[in-house]
N, C-alpha and C positions, 0 to 999 in steps of 0.2 A: 581628432576628437574621439574620446573614449565612448564606446558603446555600452549602454547599461545592460546588465544581465536580464535575461528573460524572466518573466514571472511564472511560477509553476501553476499548472491547471489543477485545482483541488476541488473534489466533490465528495460529499457524504450524502448517500441516497439509499432509499429502500429498494428501488428497481435495479434489475440486473444491468450489466454493462456489456458492450459488444467489443471484444478485443480487437477484431479486425478493423472496425470503424475507428476505434481510438488510435490504433497503430497508424492507420491511414491519415488521420487528422494531425498527428504530431509531426509528420514528415511531408505533408502535402506542399508541393511547390518549393521545397527546400533543396538546394544543391550543396549546402555546406555540411550536411549530416552524413557521416560515414558509418555510423553504428547506431542501432536502436536495440535496446535490451528491454524485454518486457517480462514481468513476473505476475502470475495470477495465483492467488491463494484460494484454495478450495476448502469447503467443509468436509472433514473426514467423518466416517461412520464409527470410528473408534472400535473396530473389530466387530461391527454389526450391532453394537449396543445403543448407538445414538440415532435418534429420529430427527433431531434438529438442534441447531445452536440458536440461541436468542442473543442478538447483539444490540447493545444500547450504547449511546454516546452522549456526551455533554454538548448539546447544540451550540454553535458559535465558538466554543473553546476547542472542540475537536478540529474544526476547519482552520482555526488560527494556529494551532500547534502543527498541523500538517503543513500549512503554508510556511511556517518558520523552518521546519525540517527540510522542506523542499528548497527553500532559498539557500539554506546551508549546503545542501548537496550541489545545487547549481553553482554556487560560488567556489566551493572546494574543488570540484572536478571540471569546472568550465563547461558545464552542460549547455547544450543549445536549446533544449526543451525538456520538460518534465511534466508528467501527468500522474496524479495519484487519486484513485477513487476507492472509497471504503463504503461498504454497504452496512445497513443496520436492519433490524427486524428479525423475523424467524427465517433461518436459512437451512435447507435440507442438505444431507450429504450429497456430494458431487456438485453442488451449486457454488458459484463464485462468491467470494467474500471481499477480496481486495485486488486491486490492479495497480501496478507501478510500471511506468514506461519512462525510460531515460534515453535521451538522444544526445550524441556527442560527435565530435569529429573522428574520434578513434574509439575502438571497442573497450579498452580497459577503463576509460573514464565513464563510459555508459554502464558497464558492469558495476563499477565501484559506486556510482551515483545511485543506481537502483538498490544495491545492497545497503548502503547507508540509510536510504529512505525507509526501507523495510525494517532494518534493525531498530531505528529510533521510533518508527510508527508502532511497532509491537510493544515498546516499553514506555514511551512518553506521551502518546496521544490518548486522550480520555475515552477509551472504548472498553466495554465490559462484555464478557461472554458467559452465558449460562447454558448448561447442557440439559437437553430433554431426552430421556431414555425411551427406547422402543417399548419398554414395559410400562410406560406411562409416568415414570418417576421424573421429578425435576431435581436436578443436582444443584450444587452450590455454584456460585459465581467462580469461574475458572481463575486460579491464582497464577500470577506471572511465574515463569520458570527462571531459574538461575542461569540456564544456558542462554536465554534471551538477553539477560543483563550482560553476560560476558560478550556476546556478539556485538551489542551496542558499545560496550566499553573499548573495544578494539579501535574504534574511530576517534577516540579522545586523545 
């Protein structure tokens, strides 16, 4: 009897996340997991000029797209578990923005699953970033980079 693939754990939230707790939760009581890969994206200070990033999302649509991407990663790499958390609101340099944790029987599948999730999350999920400068200025909304599109396209 075939086993159905796991559902990804997807959250979009203003509050910070706890990497240790999330890593523990994804593998608690599991003996079939041989590798867990986690990625945490942090807010940079852009050479000391940035005081914060303002992140906005399209509620409901952001979670649905993250779930779709997560399901693709699970299916493609036979992941045993996947968690993706993306924050919104005003985030200061060195604070967490995004967390992706992929669990698999073997390390390469976990690495590939986490990479695919991040590459599509950066380009396909409806999130927007606006920079706030230390000088009090408010920049434009950050435009997607060609490098992000190329990273995503390698999975197609």
